[in-house]
C-alpha positions, 0 to 999 in steps of 0.5 A: 500500500505504501509503495503504491502511494509512493508511486503516485507521489512520484508520478505527480512529482514527475509531472511537476518536473515536466512543467518546471524543467523544459524538455528542450534543455541541454543534456546533463544531470541537472536542469538549470530551471526546476532543479529543486523539484527535479532533485526531489523527484529523483531522490524519491525514486531511490527508495521506491526502487529499493522498496520494489526490489524488497517487495519482489523478494518478500513475495517469492514464497507467497501465493501466485497473485502476490508473486505476480504483483511483485514481478509486475511492480518491479518491472514498472519501477525499472522502466521508470528508472531507466527512463529517468536515466535516458532523460539525461541525454537530449536525443533520448529524452522523449523515449525516457519520458515515455518510459517514465510514464509507462513505468508508474502505470505498470508499477501501480497496476502491479501493486494494486493486483492483490487488492 
């Protein structure tokens, strides 16, 4: 439940980052505009990734539906993480943004399966 809420918060922060850090910015780790929201978004991604991996390992011995939930959610978090890394390079930014949109949707679905 907490990981699903964190996915929602990350998605909202990602949309705010998209508004404040322009897509047309230069390649680099930090944008000139919207740096603070960008940093909060990226720093919150780390506990989300670690929580997704912990959830995956925790569901290994659980019932089939929980194992499926763990696998789907960690794939979604991985998509979002890879997408975030791709946005560093300007030519790959749109692909990264698409992965960062698809990732939270997939992870949120994965976390909602047992409910």
